[in-house]
N, C-alpha and C positions, 0 to 999 in steps of 0.2 A: 396406495405404493408409493407416495411422493410425501414422505414424512415432514421433509424441510421446506415444504411450499408455503409461503405467506400472502396472504391476500390483503390489499389495501383497497379503500374505495374514497372516491372522491367525488364532490359533486360536479367538478369541472377538472378534468386531467391537466389542462393548461394553468391551473392555479399555481401560485407560487410555493405553497406547501409542497404539492406534489413533485415539483421540479426540484425543490430541496431535498425531499426524501429519496427520489431517483438518485441523484448525485450522491447521496450519503449511503445507501445502501448496495447501490451498483447491482441491481438485480441481473439474474441470469436469463430472465426471459419475461415479458408482459404481454398479456393477451388483452386485447381489447374488443368490446362487442358491443354496437349500438352508441359509440361515442362520438363526439363532435370532431371537426378536423383538429389534429394535433399539431401544435405549434412546432416549428422548425428546432428550437432550442431542446426541446424533449427528444424529438426524432434523433436529433444529432448526439445527445447524451447516450442514448440509447443503441445507436447503431446496430442494426441487424439483430435486434434483441426484443423488438415489439412486433406483433403479429396482430392483425385485425380478423374478425370474423366478419364476412360479407356476406348476407344473404342474397345473392346475385351471382352472375357469371360475368365475370369483370371483363371478359373479351367482348361482351355485348352490353350490359348493363351496370355502370358504374354509379355511385351515389345512393340516392334514397328510393324507397319503394319499388325496388327492382322487379319483384314479383309481378306489381301491378303493370309496369312498363312493358315487361315480357307479355302479358296478355292483351294489352292494348295493341301491340304489334303482331298479333297472333304468332307468337313464338313460345307456344306453352311447352315446347321441348327445351326451354333455355330457363327454367326455373331450377335454381339451386342453390349452390354455397360454395363459396371461395374462401381459403383461408391463405393469406398472403402477408409479405412483410410489408411494413408500413414505411413509406417514403414521403417527400414532401408533396407529390401530387395524390389527390384522392383516389384509392382502388386501383393504382399502377403499379404496386410493387411486385416482386417475384413471388411467384405462387408456390405454396407448401402442398397444398390440397385442393382438390376441388370435385364436387360431386352433382351430378344432376338429381333433382327429386323425379321418381318415377309415379306419374298421376294414375289415380285409381278412379275406377268407375264410381260415380257419387260422390266423389269427394267435393267438399265445400271449401270456399276461400278463407273461412276462418281457421281452417286446418292448415293452411300452408305455413303460417310462422310456427305453429308447433312441429310440423314436420322437417322444417329446415333447421330448427333449432336442434332436433335430435341428430340430424345429420352433423350439425357444426360441433355438436359435444362429441360425438363419434370420431369425426376427423381431428379434433383438439387433442382427444386422447391417443390417437396415432401419431399425432407430431410429437406429443410429450414422450412417448415411447421410441421414436425415431431419433429424438435428441438425447435422451438417456443412454441410447446405445450407439450413438454417432453414426446414425443411419439417414440422416436427414439430406434430402436432395431438393431442388427447387427447380422451377423452369421459369423463364423470362414470359413475360406478357407480351406476345408477340403482335397482338392486336389489341389496341386500346379501346376499349369501349366507349360508347357515347355517355356522357355524364347527365344525369338525370336528377331533377330536384323533386321535393315534395309534390305528391299529386292531391289535389284537392278532392274533398269528400264526395262531390257531386261525380267527378270522373272514377273515383274508386267504385261508387255504386255500380256505375255502368260496367267496369271491369268484373265485379261481382255476378253480376247476371250473366255475362259472358261466360266467364270461369265455371259458373255452376252449370250452365247448358253445354258446355263443352264437355265436362267430366260425366254428364248425365248419358252422353252417347259413346262413351268409352266402352269397350268391349269387357267383359268380367276377364279376371286373370288370376 
């Protein structure tokens, strides 16, 4: 139901061609998912028109591999998705939507990205509907979560075992 939506893909959002296209077409909205840090010049051109899909709860886990860091810190109830406006500091923009993932008995770690992506898609559709109908509301990020970088494969393997054991013990629901 969004016939005028055009999509563009770049190897690097910060490349000159991307910047030039953004200035030329003046998009109503840009959604980024799994991108690198966006340069200030692009953020400034898009002023409150660029949103990020973050697989994490930004009040606790900003940056990379948020689900693994939540597991490492035994915060299984803090695995989820935040959709927020992009600003100059990573994962600190005003929140548009946020939802926690409900973990299920015998869930495996390889399923986390699948389920958080489903949540992200649903939340993005909700946001598009709200924008189209002028119903958009945001909330400030009151508590800025710690920034986490990439987790190495050895630590990820440890978190996988921990997560799988945790989910094995959950009750059927």
